[in-house]
N, C-alpha and C positions, 0 to 999 in steps of 0.2 A: 524374429523379434531383437533376438541379439547383437544383430548385426546394426539394428538401427539405431537400440540403444546408444550402442558405442559411437556411433555417427552424430547421436545429438550431445550426445556427453563431450567428442572433439567440436562442436559448433560453439555449445556454452563454454569449452573453455578459449576459442577460439573469441567469441563474444568481450568475454570478461579482458582478455589483454588487451583488442580493442578500446574498448573503454578506458581500463588503466591510463595507456599510453597518453590518449584524447587527453582527458582531463589532468594527467600527470603536465603533456605537454599546453595547458590552457593556464596553469598554475606559473609553471619554469619554464618555459621554454618560451613565453610570448614575446614578440618585439617590442620592448620598453618595460618592461613588465620585469621589478624586481625585488625577490621576495626579501632580502638583507633590508631594502630599504621599510619594508612594510614590521618586518619583525625591533626594525633599529627607532623606527619613531619619528618622526619628524623634525627636521634641525637637526638629525642627526651628523654627527663630521664624518669626514671622509676616510679618519682612524679607524673610527667605533661601525664603520658599514665593514670595513677589510676585514676586521678583527672576525666581524657575525657569520659574513661570509667564509670563512677560516672554520670556525667553529661547528655551522649546518653543513657546511661540505660545498656553500656554492662556489664556489669556486675553482670544481672539479668539472669536467665534461658531463654533459644533460645524460647521457647512457647513464653513465656511471651515477653519476645522483639517482638516476630511476631504478639502476637495478637495488643500492643501496636500501632506498627507500623499497622496492616490495620485496625483499628480503627481511627487514623490519619489521613487514607487515605481514608475510604469511609464514614467515622461518620461523624468526628465534620472536616475533611478539614483541618487543623492547621498541618498535616507533613510540616516540614522547611527544609530547604537544610542541609548536614552536613555542606558544605564550607562556605556558607552567611550565615550564622546566622542571622533570621529573615522574612529572601526570603520564601512565599511559596509555597508549591509543586504547589499543588493543581490548584490555580490558574494559575502558572505560565503552566502551560501545557496544561491549557483550553486556553489562551489567542494563543498558537499558532494553535493550533485546525485546526480553520478556513484557515492560510496560506496552511500545509496540505490540506485540503479538498479544497480549491480552487485550487491550483493544479492539483491535481488525477483528480478529477469529469470530469476538464475541458479536460486534457489531454485522462481522459479514454473516452469522449464522440465523440475527436477525433480517437483513432483508434478501437472502435468501427465499427462508422460510415466506414471509409474508409477500416479497414481490410472486415468491410463484401461488399464491392464493391470491393474488389482486388478479394477475395475468390470466389465468384460467377461470375464476371468475365473470373477468371482463368481455375474453373470447368466447366464452357459456352466453352473455348475453349481451349480445354486439348489437350494437344502435340502438338499447333497450335504456330506460332510465338509472339502474345501478351502472351500465357501463359506460355513463358519460360521468354521473357522479366518481368515481373512480378512477377515470383518467383528469378530471377534472381535480382532485385530488391529490395525483402522483405527478401532475403541472406544480404545484403546489409545491409540493417535494422538493421536487427537480430546482424551483426559484428561488424558497430557502438559499443566502448563503450560509453553510457552516458553522461559522466565526460568528454571526451575525444569532443563530440559530442556539448556537451553545451561551451566549450572552445572555439574550431571554430566558433560558432555561436556568440559568445559574439567579437570575434575577427574582426568577419564581421559588425557587426551589433554595439557595443558598443567600437569600433574604425578604421578599414582600410574605414567602407564603411558608416561612421554615421553621413556622414557629406552631403551623395547623397539623391537625394530623393523618394531614394527607401526605404532607414533605418530614416529617418531622424524625424520619429514617436515615435522612437522606446525610452523610457525614460531610466533613469540611472537606472542602479541593485540594488533591494531591494521590497518593498512590502507597496502599499498603500488597507485599507481598504472601503468595495466595500459601506459602508455607508460615508463615505467622500465623494470620490472619483470613481466610476461607472468606468465612461470615464477613467480613469488613471489608478485604478485597472484591469481593460480590457488589455491595452497597456501593463502592468509591467509585466505581465503573457503570453500573446501570443508568445512567443521568447521560454519561457520554456516548454507549453504546446506542441508544434512542437517537442522540443527536446525529453519531455519525453517517446511522444510516438510513435515516430519512429522506436523507436525499436521493440512495439507489434503491430505496425500494420505492420509487417511483420510475426511478429509470428503467428498473428490472422491470417491473410490471409492464407499462407500457412493450419495450421489447418481446419479453411473452405475448403480448398480445397480438402484437404484429405478424410475429414468428408463428402461432397456432390460429391465425384467420389467415393466413401461407398456405400452411399443413392442409388446411381445411379440402385446398381446391384439387387436390394431388390426386392423383387418381387410386393410389392405392387408397385414397380413402372413399372412394365411390365405391370400390370394391369392397369395403372394409359394410358399407352399406348396402350394397348387393346382397349382402350374408345377410343380412340382417340384425345386427350389430347395432347396438343403443348407440345413442350420441354422445354419451357421460362413460363408457366405454371404445367407443375411436377415440374421443379426446387424450384421454387418460392412455390407454395403449400403444395407441399410432400415432396421434399428427403430436402430441408431448417430448414421443423420446427424441423423435428430430427435431422440434424446436428450439431443444434443448441446447443443442450446437450454439446458435448465436449468446444463449444463457450462456454458458458455457464461455467463451469466448471473453466478454464481456468480463467476468467474475474475473477470469486469468490474471487480465492485464488490470481489470481494478484491486483486488487480492496484492498482488507482486507489486503494483506502486505504493498502496499504503503504510506494509508490511516496511516497502524499500523508508518512508521518508512523509508522505503524503498526507499523514494524516499528522502532519505540521497543526496548523492549525486549531484541531481536536487537543490536542495535548496541551499546544501553549493556555487556551481556552480554561480548559482543566486541571491546568498545574500537571501537569502529567510528563514526570522527566521521559520519553523517550525517545527514538532514534530521529526522529522531526526535528526537536525541540535540540538536541545536541547540535548538528548538525544548523539550526537555525543561530546558537549561541558563536559556533566556530565562523558560521558566516559573520556575525558580528565580529567578531575578531580575527578574521584572515587565518583563522588558525589552519592554515596548509593539511599537514596530519589527519587530523580529524575531518575535514575535509573532505581527502581523499578517502579515509576508510571506511565514513559512511554512505559516498557516491559507489563506492568499490561493495559494498554490502548492502547496499539496492539494488542496484545491477545484477547481482547473485540470486536474488529473488526476485527479481523481473521473471529472469530467465531460468528459474526454473520454475514458474507458476506456466511460463508460455512450454515448457516442454510437456510437464502435466495435463494440459490442455491438448495437447500431442495425442496424448494417450487415450485421453475423455473420450476424445474424435473418435478414436476406433471402437472404443467400447458402445456409443450410442448411433453410432450410425456404419451397417456391414461396408455399404460402397464404400467409404476410406479405407478398408483393408485389401483392396482390394486394386483401389486405386493406380 
């Protein structure tokens, strides 16, 4: 087990190294791309461009630039923004992480709970009216873009019906720290949680339903029926466990990507200054150090999520342990 964990750790480090090199080369090593020209602005004179190159170290070999940037990013932590001089990149990313984690973890709890409920109910009533209704609702949820749904939710809760008893509790858009105001933190995130989770509730419910229906045709399920076990117990104790493998795989990929910045649209719509919003602003200004830092942060969480998924596989399916 320890050897497997060490192997996985080595793979994670290798993947992150490869990502860092790739991202660095895209922004700094692509032929025809001159970061100094982006920083100096349009119509900059050759003298200004040369001064910018020396100031930021762009006149050095690529491998030296890469080493210095990684050193400032991971060791000294003093990497500065190219656009806002003096603005430290690492503290800026660290400040946005709690916002994104709060948004994604809350939404994940909702979509896992309701995805399980919908999948189980749909599989248990396969072919009946409830199954069809749940699958139609799930398809509607999958089909609604999060930015559109978020704007509709804001229109209802912030504008049209904000003064009604139903939504008078909804605070203005933004984020409040949990340590400063736990109640305000919860209230500001309820609507974003619901908005972000609706898409995944429908998707996970449909995936779990398909996995359960397939599992119910397996030989070990027939054996359980032959022993006289009830259908409810068979589904919850036997079929669900193996069916969760597809569920967990999807969750690991989605959760890692969302924490890494894929919740950008939700953050923008609800005024949450998270990792995705920080990356979006950096892309608008071509702020390369921040882009590099957020991409590395995103890759870290995606790799970590996939490693945890492998561990959960072993807990869910004994056949994986002997593979």
